[in-house]
C-alpha positions in Angstrom: 64.4 -73.7 13.0 62.5 -76.3 11.6 61.7 -75.9 7.7 60.3 -78.0 5.1 63.7 -80.1 3.6 63.0 -82.8 4.9 59.3 -83.3 3.9 58.3 -85.3 0.4 58.2 -83.1 -2.4 54.4 -83.1 -2.4 54.3 -81.8 1.1 56.7 -80.0 0.2 55.1 -77.8 -2.3 52.0 -77.9 -0.6 53.8 -76.5 2.6 55.1 -73.7 0.6 51.8 -72.6 -1.1 50.3 -72.5 2.2 53.1 -70.2 3.6 52.3 -67.9 0.7 48.9 -68.0 1.2 49.5 -66.8 4.8 51.9 -63.8 3.5 49.5 -62.6 1.2 46.9 -62.5 3.6 47.4 -58.8 4.7 47.7 -57.4 1.4 44.2 -59.3 0.7 42.7 -58.3 4.0 43.9 -54.5 3.2 42.2 -54.5 -0.2 39.8 -55.8 1.2 39.4 -53.1 4.0 40.0 -50.0 1.3 37.4 -51.4 -0.8 34.7 -51.4 2.1 36.1 -48.2 3.2 35.4 -47.1 -0.2 32.4 -48.6 -0.6 31.3 -46.8 2.8 32.1 -43.4 0.8 35.0 -42.4 3.6 37.1 -40.4 0.9 34.5 -38.0 -0.2 35.5 -36.0 3.1 38.5 -37.0 3.5 41.8 -34.4 2.5 43.4 -35.4 -0.8 46.6 -35.9 0.7 45.3 -38.0 3.4 43.8 -40.1 1.0 46.7 -40.7 -0.9 48.9 -41.2 1.8 47.0 -44.1 3.0 46.4 -45.3 -0.7 50.2 -45.4 -1.3 50.6 -47.2 2.0 48.1 -49.9 1.2 49.9 -50.5 -2.0 53.5 -50.3 -0.2 51.7 -53.1 2.1 50.1 -54.8 -0.5 53.4 -55.0 -2.2 55.6 -56.5 0.6 52.8 -58.6 1.4 53.5 -60.1 -2.3 57.3 -60.1 -2.0 56.6 -62.0 1.3 54.5 -64.2 -0.8 57.0 -65.0 -3.6 59.7 -65.5 -0.8 57.7 -68.5 0.6 57.5 -70.0 -2.7 61.4 -69.9 -3.3 62.7 -70.7 0.3 61.4 -72.0 3.1 60.6 -69.8 6.4 58.9 -70.9 9.6 54.9 -70.8 9.9 53.5 -67.5 11.7 50.5 -67.7 13.3 47.3 -66.0 11.2 44.8 -63.9 13.2 41.6 -64.7 11.7 39.8 -62.8 14.0 40.9 -59.8 12.0 40.0 -60.9 8.8 36.7 -62.5 9.4 35.2 -58.9 10.2 36.0 -57.7 6.3 33.2 -59.8 4.8 30.5 -58.4 7.3 32.1 -54.9 6.3 32.3 -55.5 2.6 28.5 -56.2 2.7 27.7 -53.1 4.8 29.5 -51.3 2.2 28.3 -53.0 -0.4 24.4 -52.3 0.9 25.5 -48.5 1.5 26.8 -47.8 -1.8 24.1 -49.1 -3.3 23.6 -48.0 -6.7 26.8 -45.5 -6.2 29.5 -48.3 -5.8 31.1 -47.7 -9.2 31.6 -44.3 -8.4 32.8 -44.7 -4.9 35.2 -47.6 -6.3 36.7 -44.9 -8.4 37.0 -42.4 -6.1 38.5 -44.8 -3.7 41.0 -46.5 -6.1 41.7 -43.1 -7.9 42.9 -40.5 -5.3 42.6 -36.9 -6.8 46.1 -36.3 -5.8 47.2 -39.0 -8.0 44.8 -39.4 -10.6 43.0 -37.0 -13.0 39.8 -36.7 -12.9 37.6 -38.3 -15.4 36.3 -35.7 -18.4 33.4 -33.5 -17.7 31.9 -30.4 -18.7 30.8 -28.2 -16.0 28.3 -25.2 -16.3 27.1 -23.3 -12.9 24.9 -20.0 -12.3 24.1 -18.2 -9.5 20.0 -17.1 -9.3 19.5 -14.0 -7.6 15.8 -14.2 -5.6 12.8 -12.9 -8.0 11.9 -10.1 -5.9 15.7 -8.6 -6.3 14.6 -8.2 -10.0 18.5 -9.1 -10.8 19.6 -11.1 -13.4 21.1 -14.7 -13.2 24.5 -15.2 -13.3 26.9 -17.2 -15.0 29.7 -18.6 -13.5 33.1 -18.4 -15.2 34.8 -21.6 -15.5 37.6 -21.5 -14.5 37.0 -18.5 -11.9 38.7 -15.4 -12.5 39.4 -15.4 -8.7 37.2 -12.4 -8.1 34.6 -12.6 -5.4 31.4 -12.9 -6.8 28.6 -10.8 -4.3 25.0 -12.4 -4.5 21.9 -11.3 -2.7 21.0 -13.3 0.5 18.8 -16.5 -0.6 20.5 -16.7 -3.8 20.4 -20.2 -5.5 23.5 -21.9 -7.3 23.0 -24.2 -10.0 25.9 -26.8 -11.2 25.4 -29.3 -14.1 28.3 -31.5 -15.2 27.6 -33.1 -18.4 29.8 -36.1 -20.3 30.6 -37.5 -17.1 30.1 -41.2 -16.0 30.3 -40.3 -12.4 28.9 -37.6 -11.0 31.1 -34.6 -9.1 30.4 -33.1 -5.4 29.7 -29.8 -4.9 31.4 -29.0 -1.4 31.3 -25.7 0.8 33.0 -25.6 3.6 33.3 -29.1 5.4 29.8 -29.9 3.8 29.5 -31.7 0.4 26.7 -32.9 -1.6 26.8 -35.6 -4.7 25.4 -33.9 -8.0 22.1 -35.7 -8.8 21.3 -37.7 -12.3 19.0 -35.5 -14.3 19.5 -37.7 -17.3 22.2 -40.4 -18.9 25.7 -38.7 -18.5 24.3 -35.3 -17.3 24.3 -34.6 -13.4 23.1 -31.4 -11.9 22.5 -30.0 -8.1 20.8 -26.7 -6.7 21.3 -25.2 -3.6 21.2 -21.9 -1.4 24.4 -19.7 -1.3 23.9 -19.4 2.9 27.1 -17.6 3.6 30.3 -16.2 2.7 32.6 -18.7 1.4 34.1 -20.9 -1.3 32.0 -23.3 -3.2 33.9 -26.0 -5.1 32.5 -28.5 -7.7 35.2 -31.6 -6.9 36.1 -35.2 -7.9 38.3 -37.6 -5.9 39.2 -34.6 -4.0 40.3 -32.7 -7.0 38.8 -29.4 -7.6 37.4 -29.0 -11.0 35.6 -25.8 -10.4 35.4 -22.8 -7.7 34.3 -19.5 -6.9 34.4 -17.4 -4.1 30.9 -15.9 -3.0 29.9 -12.9 -0.7 26.3 -12.6 0.6 24.8 -9.8 0.3 22.1 -9.0 3.3 19.0 -7.4 2.3 18.5 -4.3 4.4 14.6 -3.4 5.1 12.8 -0.7 3.3 13.5 3.0 4.4 10.3 5.4 4.1 9.5 8.9 5.6 7.2 11.9 4.6 9.2 14.3 2.8 6.3 17.1 4.2 3.5 17.1 6.7 0.0 15.6 5.5 -2.3 18.1 4.4 -5.8 18.5 3.1 -6.2 19.3 -0.3 -9.3 21.6 -1.5 -11.1 18.8 -2.8 -10.7 17.6 0.6 -8.2 14.5 -0.1 -5.4 13.8 2.0 -1.9 14.8 0.3 1.1 12.7 1.1 4.5 13.7 -0.1 6.3 10.2 0.4 10.0 9.1 0.0 11.2 5.7 -0.1 14.0 3.7 -0.9 15.1 -0.3 -0.8 17.9 -1.9 -1.9 16.4 -4.3 -4.5 12.5 -2.6 -4.9 9.7 -2.1 -2.9 6.8 -4.4 -3.3 4.1 -3.1 -1.2 3.4 0.2 0.4 0.3 1.6 2.4 -0.6 4.0 4.8 -1.3 2.8 8.1 -3.9 4.3 10.4 -4.8 3.9 14.2 -7.1 5.4 16.1 -6.0 7.5 18.6 -9.3 6.9 20.9 -10.0 3.3 20.2 -6.7 1.7 18.7 -8.5 0.3 15.7 -5.5 -0.2 12.6 -6.6 0.0 9.0 -4.2 -0.2 5.7 -4.4 2.3 2.7 -2.8 0.8 -0.4 -0.2 3.0 -2.5 0.8 2.1 -5.7 4.4 1.7 -5.5 5.3 -1.3 -7.2 9.1 -2.8 -7.5 10.7 1.1 -7.4 14.5 0.7 -5.5 13.6 4.8 -4.9 10.5 6.8 -4.9 9.4 10.4 -4.4 6.4 10.8 -5.2 3.0 12.6 -4.2 0.0 11.0 -3.3 -3.6 12.0 -2.7 -6.0 9.8 -1.2 -9.8 10.4 -0.4 -10.6 9.2 2.9 -14.1 11.1 3.4 -15.8 7.6 2.9 -14.1 5.6 5.2 -14.5 5.1 8.8 -11.8 6.9 10.2 -13.2 10.0 8.5 -13.0 13.0 11.0 -11.2 10.9 13.5 -7.6 11.9 15.4 -5.4 9.2 14.3 -1.6 8.2 14.3 -0.3 8.0 11.1 2.7 6.3 9.2 3.4 5.3 5.7 4.6 1.7 5.8 6.8 0.2 3.1 7.6 -4.0 2.6 10.2 -5.6 0.5 10.3 -8.8 -1.1 11.5 -10.7 1.5 8.4 -9.0 3.8 10.6 -6.5 5.8 9.1 -3.3 6.5 9.9 -0.1 7.0 7.5 2.6 8.5 8.0 6.2 8.8 7.6 8.2 12.1 4.1 8.0 13.3 2.2 11.6 13.2 -1.4 12.5 14.9 -3.0 13.8 12.3 -7.1 14.6 12.0 -8.6 13.2 8.9 -11.0 15.1 6.4 -14.7 14.3 6.8 -17.1 15.8 4.1 -20.2 18.2 5.0 -22.9 17.4 3.6 -25.8 20.6 3.0 -28.7 19.1 1.5 -30.9 17.7 4.2 -31.7 14.4 2.6 -27.6 13.8 2.2 -27.4 14.5 5.9 -29.7 12.0 7.1 -28.6 9.4 4.8 -25.0 10.2 6.3 -26.2 10.0 10.0 -28.1 6.7 9.5 -24.6 5.2 7.4 -22.4 6.3 10.5 -25.1 4.3 12.6 -25.4 1.5 10.9 -21.6 1.1 10.9 -20.8 1.9 14.3 -24.0 0.6 16.0 -24.9 -2.1 18.1 -28.1 -4.3 16.9 -30.7 -1.9 18.7 -29.1 0.7 16.6 -29.6 -0.8 13.5 -33.2 -1.4 14.0 -33.4 2.5 14.7 -31.6 3.0 11.4 -33.7 0.8 9.7 -37.0 2.6 10.9 -35.3 6.2 10.2 -34.2 4.6 6.7 -38.1 3.8 6.3 -38.9 7.1 7.1 -36.6 8.8 4.9 -37.7 6.9 1.9 -41.1 8.3 2.3 -40.1 11.8 2.8 -40.3 14.4 0.0 -36.8 15.3 0.4 -35.6 12.0 -1.6 -38.5 12.4 -4.2 -36.7 14.8 -6.3 -34.5 12.0 -7.6 -36.0 8.6 -8.3 -32.4 6.9 -8.3 -31.8 8.1 -4.7 -35.3 6.9 -3.8 -35.0 3.6 -4.9 -31.5 3.2 -3.4 -32.8 4.3 -0.2 -35.7 2.0 -0.7 -33.5 -0.7 -1.6 -31.1 -0.4 1.4 -34.2 -0.3 3.8 -35.6 -3.3 2.5 -32.2 -5.2 2.6 -31.8 -3.9 6.1 -35.3 -5.1 7.2 -34.7 -8.9 6.2 -31.4 -8.9 8.2 -27.7 -8.6 6.8 -24.4 -10.3 7.6 -21.2 -8.4 8.0 -20.6 -8.1 3.9 -24.4 -6.9 3.5 -23.8 -4.4 6.0 -21.0 -3.1 4.2 -22.7 -3.5 0.9 -25.6 -1.1 2.4 -22.9 1.5 4.2 -21.4 2.1 0.6 -24.7 2.5 -1.2 -26.0 5.1 1.5 -22.6 6.6 1.2 -23.1 7.3 -3.0 -26.6 8.1 -2.3 -25.7 11.1 0.1 -23.5 12.4 -2.5 -26.0 11.8 -5.3 -28.4 13.6 -3.1 -25.9 16.1 -2.6 -24.8 17.2 -5.7 -26.5 15.2 -8.2 -23.3 13.2 -10.2 -21.2 15.4 -9.4 -19.0 14.0 -6.4 -19.5 10.4 -7.9 -17.9 11.2 -11.4 -15.3 13.4 -9.8 -14.2 10.1 -7.8 -14.4 8.0 -11.0 -12.1 10.8 -12.8 -9.3 10.1 -10.0 -9.7 6.6 -10.1 -8.9 6.7 -13.5 -5.9 9.1 -13.5 -4.8 6.5 -10.7 -5.6 3.1 -12.9 -3.6 4.3 -16.1 -0.7 5.6 -13.6 -0.4 2.1 -12.6 -0.7 0.6 -15.9 2.0 2.6 -17.0 4.1 1.8 -14.0 3.8 -1.6 -14.3 5.1 -1.4 -17.9 3.7 -0.2 -21.3 1.5 -3.0 -22.0 -0.7 -2.2 -25.0 -4.2 -3.7 -23.8 -3.4 -2.4 -20.5 -3.0 0.9 -21.3 -5.3 1.6 -23.9 -8.0 0.3 -21.7 -6.9 2.6 -19.0 -7.0 5.5 -21.3 -10.1 4.9 -22.5 -11.3 4.6 -19.4 -9.8 8.2 -18.4 -11.9 10.0 -21.4 -15.0 8.5 -20.4 -14.5 9.4 -16.7 -14.0 12.9 -18.1 -16.6 13.1 -20.4 -18.8 11.8 -17.4 -17.7 14.3 -15.2 -17.6 17.3 -17.8 -21.3 16.4 -18.0 -21.8 16.1 -14.7 -20.4 19.3 -14.0 -22.0 21.3 -16.7 -25.4 19.8 -15.9 -24.7 20.9 -12.3 -24.0 24.3 -13.3 -27.2 24.7 -15.5 -24.9 24.5 -18.7 -23.9 21.8 -21.6 -20.7 19.5 -22.0 -18.2 22.2 -24.2 -19.5 25.1 -21.8 -16.6 27.5 -21.6 -17.9 28.5 -18.6 -17.9 24.9 -16.9 -16.2 23.0 -18.6 -13.0 23.3 -21.3 -13.8 19.8 -23.4 -11.6 21.2 -26.2 -8.6 21.7 -24.1 -9.6 18.0 -22.3 -9.5 16.6 -25.6 -6.2 18.0 -26.5 -4.3 17.0 -23.1 -5.6 13.5 -24.1 -4.1 13.5 -27.6 -1.1 14.9 -26.2 -0.7 12.1 -23.8 -1.6 9.3 -25.9 1.5 10.5 -28.5 3.9 10.3 -25.3 2.5 7.2 -24.4 2.8 5.7 -28.4 6.2 7.1 -28.3 6.9 4.8 -25.1 7.6 7.6 -23.0 6.2 6.2 -19.5 7.9 8.5 -16.9 6.6 11.7 -18.8 3.3 9.9 -19.6 3.1 9.5 -15.4 4.3 13.1 -14.8 1.7 14.7 -17.0 -0.8 12.9 -15.0 0.6 13.6 -11.8 0.3 17.3 -12.7 -3.2 17.0 -13.6 -4.1 15.2 -10.6 -2.7 17.8 -8.7 -4.3 20.4 -10.6 -7.6 18.7 -9.9 -6.7 18.3 -6.5 -6.0 22.2 -5.7 -8.1 24.0 -7.9 -10.2 21.5 -10.4 -13.4 24.3 -10.7 -11.2 26.9 -12.1 -8.9 24.7 -14.1 -11.2 23.2 -16.0 -13.1 26.7 -16.9 -11.8 28.0 -19.9 -13.5 31.3 -19.0 -11.5 31.0 -15.6 -8.4 30.5 -17.3 -8.7 33.6 -19.9 -9.6 35.8 -17.2 -6.4 35.2 -15.3 -4.3 35.6 -18.4 -5.8 38.8 -19.4 -5.9 40.4 -15.6 -2.0 39.0 -15.1 -1.4 40.5 -18.1 -3.2 43.9 -17.4 -1.5 44.1 -14.0 1.7 44.0 -15.4 1.0 46.4 -17.7 -0.7 48.7 -14.7 2.6 48.2 -13.4 4.6 50.3 -16.1 1.8 52.5 -16.4 1.8 53.5 -12.2 5.9 53.7 -13.2 5.0 56.5 -16.2 2.7 58.3 -14.3 5.0 58.8 -11.2 7.4 60.3 -13.6 4.6 62.4 -15.2 3.4 63.7 -11.5 6.9 65.1 -11.3 6.8 66.9 -14.5 3.3 68.7 -14.6 4.7 71.0 -12.1 7.2 72.2 -14.9 6.4 75.2 -17.3 6.5 71.9 -20.4 2.8 71.6 -19.4 1.3 70.8 -22.9 4.2 67.8 -23.2 2.8 66.6 -19.8 -0.6 66.6 -21.1 0.2 64.6 -24.3 2.1 62.0 -22.3 -0.8 61.9 -20.0 -3.4 61.4 -22.9 -1.2 58.2 -23.8 -1.3 57.1 -20.6 -5.1 57.3 -20.3 -5.6 55.7 -23.7 -3.6 52.7 -22.2 -5.9 52.3 -19.3 -9.2 52.5 -21.6 -7.8 49.8 -23.5 -6.8 47.5 -20.3 -10.4 48.4 -19.1 -12.1 47.1 -22.6 -10.2 44.0 -22.5 -11.3 43.3 -18.7 -14.8 43.7 -19.7 -14.5 41.3 -22.3 -12.8 38.7 -20.0 -15.5 39.0 -17.9 -12.8 40.3 -15.0 -14.8 42.1 -11.9 -13.8 44.5 -9.5 -12.3 46.7 -11.6 -14.1 49.8 -10.2 -10.9 51.2 -9.0 -9.2 51.4 -12.9 -12.4 53.4 -14.0 -11.7 55.5 -11.3 -8.4 55.7 -12.2 -8.8 56.8 -15.3 -11.2 59.4 -14.6 -9.0 60.9 -12.6 -6.2 60.9 -15.7 -9.3 62.7 -17.6 -9.4 65.3 -14.8 -6.1 66.0 -15.0 -6.0 66.4 -18.5 -8.5 69.0 -18.1 -6.8 70.5 -15.7 -3.2 70.7 -17.6 -5.0 71.9 -20.6 -6.6 74.8 -18.5 -2.9 75.8 -17.0 -4.0 74.1 -13.4 -0.5 72.5 -12.8 -1.0 72.2 -8.8 -4.7 70.6 -9.0 -3.8 68.5 -12.4 -0.7 67.6 -10.0 -3.7 66.2 -7.2 -5.7 64.5 -9.9 -2.5 62.3 -10.9 -2.2 61.4 -7.2 -5.7 60.0 -6.9 -5.2 58.1 -10.2 -1.9 56.6 -8.4 -3.9 55.6 -5.7 -6.3 54.3 -7.6 -3.9 52.2 -9.8 -2.5 50.8 -6.8 -5.9 49.5 -5.6 -6.6 48.1 -9.5 -3.4 46.2 -8.8 -3.8 44.8 -5.7 -7.5 43.5 -7.3 -6.1 41.9 -10.5 -3.4 40.2 -8.3 -6.2 38.7 -6.7 -8.1 37.0 -9.5 -8.2 33.3 -8.9 -5.7 31.2 -10.9 -6.2 28.2 -13.0 -2.7 27.3 -12.9 -0.4 25.3 -11.1 2.8 26.4 -9.4 6.4 24.2 -10.4 8.8 23.7 -7.7 11.0 26.5 -9.5 7.9 28.6 -9.1 7.1 29.2 -12.7 3.4 29.0 -13.7 2.5 26.1 -16.0 -0.7 24.6 -16.9 -1.6 21.0 -16.3 -3.9 20.6 -18.9 -1.0 22.1 -21.4 -2.9 24.6 -23.2 -0.6 27.4 -24.7 -0.8 30.6 -23.2 -1.5 33.0 -26.3 -0.5 36.6 -26.7 -3.3 39.2 -25.3 -5.6 39.4 -28.2 -5.3 42.8 -30.3 -2.0 44.2 -28.3 0.6 41.7 -30.6 2.3 41.4 -26.8 3.7 38.5 -25.6 2.1 36.9 -22.6 5.3 36.0 -20.4 3.1 33.8 -18.4 3.2 31.7 -21.4 6.2 31.6 -21.6 6.3 29.7 -18.0 7.2 33.2 -16.0 5.4 34.6 -13.1 
């Protein structure tokens, strides 16, 4: 074996230095290779144990190489061949790693040479939040650090935001086998935001060491559920009444009635005022008599859409939509021309133009200047040519003119009143914004006044005419409604408005008449009193054939006085069809005479006739139209909130006033 003992001193030193350098090359190569791998960001996604093992192995190999180098300096050893080809790959690898690392080179080297399994992470403060999507209306979740170990349930499309402050280097946000580096927000602060797409663990790590972690469960968003709780009906006013039940996990963003013509397949949507509620059971009214589908057989569905645009629909239901039938000749002509303009061809449009010119010159429209000018305007616009938007404007104008020709401003103001009620309900449902609710309240008051004037004018009276319009009761209703809104009770305010809307749809004319209201109260009380009188009369009939006829005569006289008082009260209230009561009173008068004459058998026959008349009178009084509404529990109440007073002059409480039928 050749050694350097026979070389001169200088040569011996040079030889040993060269041998030591060769022995040190593996350590330098391993360091350079480890550095290149660190710059290439190999360790961020490497298991911490493997990273630590490779790091320790590199240290061991490096230490052995240093020992070999020291030994080569001290004692001679045989020269070994150096495999330069392997070492020549390191400079290009380092250059590539440097370009790949860019500005992140310091962090990558720190991560590479400080394995998380062996070294504590650098100090930093972690903050994290999970934000559900806006449509869920759920609050932001502040994530606990360290985690309490509980599973965090979040809606689908929720986003997590992590911020690390007081840090020199950015940590990683890792889930599963993926990880993303937090981005610099400002000096010393790093942040990242992303969507939580699936169940699993989300961690904040540095050099494989977990700094914070949470376990998420993503809750899928089910589509809305919607159904009709009862079959649609047409109200007395002519509106479509729908009892809708709908629900959604996080709230319904949009709802509508979907109508599809059975004969033509055309489809349309009619919006419903449902906003952001998770569950709703409500009755909605829609006046569709001016709609293009009016009078048509349609397939009806209710549609509900949530914040993710998922749609729920009710079972399709065939239904014939209501259609307004005009009685006025001018209104009928305008309605027919309107249908032609809406559904006809170009030739039909020309014919409609000629018909409209004839109507504008007829005496039928001259009675109302507004109708005459409106018809003339529609004719001039049609003759000059219109686009689709202009055609629709004329269709709407002709509908308004037909209604005005039919009943003056009554129908238009009635529609405005119902629109004002719905606008106030919408404002309350969206939130008690003082400006919006005050404006809607003023709109409702103005609409009530306009409708009251039109109604009274149509019936030949004035606003405040108790027969046509109970303006005092309306003002009291508006005052009570304002008090409820001032107290901040939107639910109670909406309930009052819904009750009012239902009353106007089903029995508007009766409900708004103070005379009709009083007439019903008096008739209802009289009917209940007649039941007592009839019972007493039956008992008296059985006693009239007994020897104590004088006592029977006194009781008969008392019953006769009660009937006379009832007739007087009914006359004052203007209740019709009380001839049967007068016959009952006449039969009682005859029975009194016969009892006084000792004609017991004849008196019994007269009393029987009185009983028959009382029975007929009770049925007639029960048929007096009611301006009151019936609650779900069967009790009666007044949507305007009017008190139901005791019958004047009797001092007896009216049980209807306490909500009893």
